[in-house]
PyMOL CGO cylinders between C-alpha atoms (Angstrom):
from pymol import cmd
from pymol.cgo import CYLINDER

trace = [
    CYLINDER, -13.74, -43.26, 12.43, -10.65, -45.40, 12.21, 0.3, 1, 1, 1, 1, 1, 1,
    CYLINDER, -10.65, -45.40, 12.21, -7.09, -44.45, 13.15, 0.3, 1, 1, 1, 1, 1, 1,
    CYLINDER, -7.09, -44.45, 13.15, -6.10, -43.65, 9.56, 0.3, 1, 1, 1, 1, 1, 1,
    CYLINDER, -6.10, -43.65, 9.56, -8.95, -41.17, 9.19, 0.3, 1, 1, 1, 1, 1, 1,
    CYLINDER, -8.95, -41.17, 9.19, -8.03, -39.53, 12.50, 0.3, 1, 1, 1, 1, 1, 1,
    CYLINDER, -8.03, -39.53, 12.50, -4.39, -39.36, 11.43, 0.3, 1, 1, 1, 1, 1, 1,
    CYLINDER, -4.39, -39.36, 11.43, -5.34, -37.77, 8.08, 0.3, 1, 1, 1, 1, 1, 1,
    CYLINDER, -5.34, -37.77, 8.08, -7.56, -35.19, 9.77, 0.3, 1, 1, 1, 1, 1, 1,
    CYLINDER, -7.56, -35.19, 9.77, -4.78, -34.37, 12.21, 0.3, 1, 1, 1, 1, 1, 1,
    CYLINDER, -4.78, -34.37, 12.21, -2.33, -33.82, 9.36, 0.3, 1, 1, 1, 1, 1, 1,
    CYLINDER, -2.33, -33.82, 9.36, -4.81, -31.56, 7.58, 0.3, 1, 1, 1, 1, 1, 1,
    CYLINDER, -4.81, -31.56, 7.58, -5.31, -29.49, 10.73, 0.3, 1, 1, 1, 1, 1, 1,
    CYLINDER, -5.31, -29.49, 10.73, -1.55, -29.20, 11.22, 0.3, 1, 1, 1, 1, 1, 1,
    CYLINDER, -1.55, -29.20, 11.22, -1.17, -27.97, 7.63, 0.3, 1, 1, 1, 1, 1, 1,
    CYLINDER, -1.17, -27.97, 7.63, -3.94, -25.41, 8.11, 0.3, 1, 1, 1, 1, 1, 1,
    CYLINDER, -3.94, -25.41, 8.11, -2.35, -24.16, 11.33, 0.3, 1, 1, 1, 1, 1, 1,
    CYLINDER, -2.35, -24.16, 11.33, 1.01, -23.92, 9.57, 0.3, 1, 1, 1, 1, 1, 1,
    CYLINDER, 1.01, -23.92, 9.57, -0.59, -21.94, 6.72, 0.3, 1, 1, 1, 1, 1, 1,
    CYLINDER, -0.59, -21.94, 6.72, -2.21, -19.55, 9.20, 0.3, 1, 1, 1, 1, 1, 1,
    CYLINDER, -2.21, -19.55, 9.20, 1.11, -19.10, 11.00, 0.3, 1, 1, 1, 1, 1, 1,
    CYLINDER, 1.11, -19.10, 11.00, 2.89, -18.29, 7.72, 0.3, 1, 1, 1, 1, 1, 1,
    CYLINDER, 2.89, -18.29, 7.72, 0.15, -15.88, 6.64, 0.3, 1, 1, 1, 1, 1, 1,
    CYLINDER, 0.15, -15.88, 6.64, 0.26, -14.10, 9.99, 0.3, 1, 1, 1, 1, 1, 1,
    CYLINDER, 0.26, -14.10, 9.99, 4.03, -13.74, 9.64, 0.3, 1, 1, 1, 1, 1, 1,
    CYLINDER, 4.03, -13.74, 9.64, 3.65, -12.30, 6.15, 0.3, 1, 1, 1, 1, 1, 1,
    CYLINDER, 3.65, -12.30, 6.15, 1.00, -9.88, 7.40, 0.3, 1, 1, 1, 1, 1, 1,
    CYLINDER, 1.00, -9.88, 7.40, 3.23, -8.70, 10.24, 0.3, 1, 1, 1, 1, 1, 1,
    CYLINDER, 3.23, -8.70, 10.24, 6.13, -8.17, 7.82, 0.3, 1, 1, 1, 1, 1, 1,
    CYLINDER, 6.13, -8.17, 7.82, 3.98, -6.23, 5.37, 0.3, 1, 1, 1, 1, 1, 1,
    CYLINDER, 3.98, -6.23, 5.37, 2.56, -4.09, 8.16, 0.3, 1, 1, 1, 1, 1, 1,
    CYLINDER, 2.56, -4.09, 8.16, 6.05, -3.35, 9.50, 0.3, 1, 1, 1, 1, 1, 1,
    CYLINDER, 6.05, -3.35, 9.50, 7.24, -2.44, 5.99, 0.3, 1, 1, 1, 1, 1, 1,
    CYLINDER, 7.24, -2.44, 5.99, 4.25, -0.14, 5.52, 0.3, 1, 1, 1, 1, 1, 1,
    CYLINDER, 4.25, -0.14, 5.52, 4.86, 1.59, 8.85, 0.3, 1, 1, 1, 1, 1, 1,
    CYLINDER, 4.86, 1.59, 8.85, 8.55, 1.98, 8.08, 0.3, 1, 1, 1, 1, 1, 1,
    CYLINDER, 8.55, 1.98, 8.08, 7.79, 3.44, 4.64, 0.3, 1, 1, 1, 1, 1, 1,
    CYLINDER, 7.79, 3.44, 4.64, 5.26, 5.89, 6.11, 0.3, 1, 1, 1, 1, 1, 1,
    CYLINDER, 5.26, 5.89, 6.11, 7.78, 7.01, 8.74, 0.3, 1, 1, 1, 1, 1, 1,
    CYLINDER, 7.78, 7.01, 8.74, 10.45, 7.49, 6.06, 0.3, 1, 1, 1, 1, 1, 1,
    CYLINDER, 10.45, 7.49, 6.06, 8.04, 9.53, 3.92, 0.3, 1, 1, 1, 1, 1, 1,
    CYLINDER, 8.04, 9.53, 3.92, 7.13, 11.70, 6.93, 0.3, 1, 1, 1, 1, 1, 1,
    CYLINDER, 7.13, 11.70, 6.93, 10.81, 12.32, 7.66, 0.3, 1, 1, 1, 1, 1, 1,
    CYLINDER, 10.81, 12.32, 7.66, 11.47, 13.23, 4.02, 0.3, 1, 1, 1, 1, 1, 1,
    CYLINDER, 11.47, 13.23, 4.02, 8.53, 15.63, 4.03, 0.3, 1, 1, 1, 1, 1, 1,
    CYLINDER, 8.53, 15.63, 4.03, 9.80, 17.30, 7.21, 0.3, 1, 1, 1, 1, 1, 1,
    CYLINDER, 9.80, 17.30, 7.21, 13.29, 17.63, 5.73, 0.3, 1, 1, 1, 1, 1, 1,
    CYLINDER, 13.29, 17.63, 5.73, 11.85, 19.16, 2.56, 0.3, 1, 1, 1, 1, 1, 1,
    CYLINDER, 11.85, 19.16, 2.56, 9.81, 21.64, 4.61, 0.3, 1, 1, 1, 1, 1, 1,
    CYLINDER, 9.81, 21.64, 4.61, 12.85, 22.63, 6.69, 0.3, 1, 1, 1, 1, 1, 1,
    CYLINDER, 12.85, 22.63, 6.69, 14.99, 22.99, 3.58, 0.3, 1, 1, 1, 1, 1, 1,
    CYLINDER, 14.99, 22.99, 3.58, 12.29, 25.10, 1.91, 0.3, 1, 1, 1, 1, 1, 1,
    CYLINDER, 12.29, 25.10, 1.91, 12.11, 27.41, 4.94, 0.3, 1, 1, 1, 1, 1, 1,
    CYLINDER, 12.11, 27.41, 4.94, 15.88, 27.83, 5.17, 0.3, 1, 1, 1, 1, 1, 1,
    CYLINDER, 15.88, 27.83, 5.17, 16.29, 28.66, 1.47, 0.3, 1, 1, 1, 1, 1, 1,
    CYLINDER, 16.29, 28.66, 1.47, 13.44, 31.19, 1.48, 0.3, 1, 1, 1, 1, 1, 1,
    CYLINDER, 13.44, 31.19, 1.48, 15.10, 33.31, 4.18, 0.3, 1, 1, 1, 1, 1, 1,
]
cmd.load_cgo(trace, "trace")
């Protein structure tokens, strides 16, 4: 294997690592968004339940 082949393989590995890093970042962002949305929906449900209880009294 000559130096050019080694260099090309190294560049390919670097690109793959960069892709994995980007995908992991996207996954973390999507997971955080999902958790935030679920928390917001839980809060809205609790508010609706409290409002329903107070108006039925």
